C-alpha positions in Angstrom: 110.5 139.0 1.6 108.1 140.2 -1.4 109.8 137.4 -4.0 109.2 133.9 -2.5 105.8 135.6 -1.2 105.2 136.2 -4.6 105.9 132.7 -5.8 104.5 131.2 -2.9 100.9 132.5 -4.7 101.8 131.5 -8.6 101.6 128.4 -7.2 98.6 127.9 -5.3 96.4 125.8 -8.1 99.1 123.3 -7.4 97.6 119.6 -6.3 99.7 119.3 -3.4 98.8 121.9 -2.0 94.8 121.0 -1.6 95.3 118.2 1.3 96.4 120.0 3.5 94.2 123.2 2.5 91.3 121.1 2.9 92.5 119.3 6.5 94.0 122.1 7.7 90.1 124.5 7.6 88.1 120.8 9.0 90.6 120.1 12.0 90.1 124.3 12.8 86.4 124.1 12.3 86.1 120.7 14.2 88.4 122.3 17.5 86.5 125.9 16.9 83.0 124.2 17.0 84.4 122.1 19.8 85.4 124.3 22.2 82.6 126.4 21.8 80.6 123.6 23.1 83.0 123.1 25.4 82.3 126.9 26.4 79.0 127.3 26.5 78.5 124.1 28.3 80.9 125.5 31.1 79.8 128.5 31.9 76.0 126.9 32.0 77.4 124.9 34.3 78.7 127.3 36.8 75.7 129.6 36.7 73.5 127.1 37.8 72.7 123.9 34.4 69.4 125.6 34.4 67.0 128.7 33.8 67.6 132.0 32.2 71.0 132.6 33.9 72.5 129.5 32.6 71.2 129.7 29.0 72.7 133.4 29.0 75.8 131.3 30.4 75.8 129.7 27.8 75.0 132.3 25.2 78.1 134.3 26.7 80.2 131.3 26.2 79.4 131.0 22.6 79.3 135.3 21.7 83.2 134.8 23.8 84.5 132.0 21.7 83.3 133.8 19.1 85.7 136.6 19.7 88.8 134.6 20.4 87.8 132.1 17.0 89.3 135.3 14.6 92.9 134.7 16.6 92.6 131.0 17.8 91.7 129.6 13.6 94.9 130.2 12.5 96.9 128.0 15.1 94.4 125.7 14.7 94.4 125.0 11.4 98.9 125.4 11.7 98.6 121.9 14.1 96.5 120.4 12.0 98.0 121.6 8.1 101.5 120.8 10.0 101.0 116.9 9.3 100.4 117.7 5.5 102.6 120.1 5.1 106.0 118.5 3.4 104.0 117.7 0.4 103.5 121.7 -0.3 107.9 121.6 1.0 108.8 119.5 -1.6 106.6 120.4 -4.7 107.9 124.1 -4.0 110.8 121.9 -4.4 110.1 120.5 -6.9 109.3 122.8 -9.5 112.2 125.5 -8.4 114.6 123.6 -7.0 115.3 120.6 -8.9 118.7 120.1 -8.5 118.4 119.9 -4.7 119.4 116.1 -3.6 116.1 114.4 -1.1 115.9 116.1 1.9 117.5 114.1 4.9 116.7 116.7 7.7 114.1 115.7 10.8 111.1 113.5 9.9 107.4 114.2 8.5 106.3 113.4 12.1 109.1 115.4 13.6 107.8 118.7 11.5 104.4 118.0 12.2 105.0 118.5 16.2 106.8 121.4 15.5 103.6 122.7 14.4 101.5 121.6 16.7 104.1 123.3 19.4 104.1 126.2 18.1 100.5 126.0 17.7 100.2 125.6 21.6 101.9 129.1 22.3 100.3 130.5 20.0 97.1 129.6 21.1 98.4 130.6 25.2 99.4 133.2 24.3 96.6 134.3 22.3 94.4 133.7 25.3 97.0 135.9 27.5 96.5 138.9 25.7 92.6 138.7 24.3 91.3 140.4 27.5 94.0 143.5 26.7 92.7 143.5 22.9 89.1 143.6 24.7 90.2 146.7 27.3 92.4 148.4 24.9 91.7 147.5 21.5 94.7 149.2 19.0 97.3 148.0 21.9 95.8 144.4 22.1 95.3 143.8 18.6 98.3 145.3 17.5 99.9 143.0 20.1 98.1 139.9 18.7 99.4 140.5 15.2 103.3 141.2 16.3 102.6 137.4 19.0 101.5 136.4 15.6 104.1 137.5 13.4 106.8 135.9 14.8 105.5 133.3 15.3 104.0 132.4 12.5 107.6 133.9 11.2 109.7 131.1 13.1 107.4 128.3 12.8 107.1 128.0 9.5 111.0 128.7 8.6 112.1 125.9 11.1 109.4 123.4 9.5 110.8 123.3 6.3 114.9 124.0 7.2 114.7 121.3 9.4 113.9 119.0 5.9 117.0 120.0 5.0 119.4 120.6 8.1 119.8 119.6 11.8 118.3 122.2 14.6 121.4 124.0 15.5 122.1 125.0 11.5 118.0 126.0 11.3 118.6 127.9 14.4 121.7 129.7 13.3 119.8 130.5 9.5 116.8 131.5 11.6 118.8 134.3 13.4 120.5 135.4 10.5 117.3 135.9 8.0 115.4 136.8 11.6 114.4 140.3 9.6 113.0 138.8 6.4 111.5 135.6 9.0 109.4 137.7 10.6 108.4 140.2 8.0 106.3 137.7 6.0 105.5 136.9 9.3 103.9 139.8 9.7 102.0 140.2 5.9 100.5 136.0 6.9 99.6 137.8 10.2 97.7 139.7 8.4 96.2 137.8 5.8 94.7 135.7 8.6 92.9 138.2 9.7 91.0 138.4 6.6 88.0 135.6 6.4 88.7 132.6 3.5 91.8 133.9 2.9 93.4 132.7 6.1 92.7 129.7 4.7 95.8 129.8 2.7 97.6 130.7 5.6 99.9 127.7 6.5 100.3 126.4 2.5 101.5 129.9 1.7 103.4 130.1 4.2 105.1 127.3 4.0 105.8 127.5 0.4 106.9 131.4 0.8 109.4 129.8 3.5 110.8 127.4 1.0 112.2 130.3 -0.9 113.1 131.7 1.9 115.1 129.5 2.8 116.6 128.5 -0.7 117.2 131.9 -2.1 119.8 134.3 -1.2 117.4 137.6 0.2 
């Protein structure tokens, strides 16, 4: 599990990693800004739309979204970066596995759709678990981390596997390497909790999962 991650870290300066990093971060920040505005507007409208109560409700909405953003940033980042992650996998294969034939699996559009679906599921489960993390901080945070680990691991591995094989074969290989995939997903989920470093999660995860796909772990 550590070897794919270390190999991915060494390739971070690769120019092919910059585009998904930039557009993923930009899209995620825009999504969070829109969510903050909608929350503030919605709570202000519920409170009556005018006066100190509306202003307090709007402020509460911004605070609530700021807390949620800690966990929602990564799925939003993945949804946008998923449009560009094919180039990351291609760069890893070009550098480390040059003998591979051209990929003949799913198209870039299918991979991007898979990343968007994974991000939507992760957002939904995160929103469900957020109240628990406020009521029972330790239990809630552990559950949020476990959910993020599983979805990040499965989703990123599926994305790189579908470039090379049909879905049935990708699913079979994912089940076979589940522990390594979830372990790597757990490390990525921890990294996702670190500001600035969390920007690396999509590209780092895609690169590491590409190594996991092609190596015997």
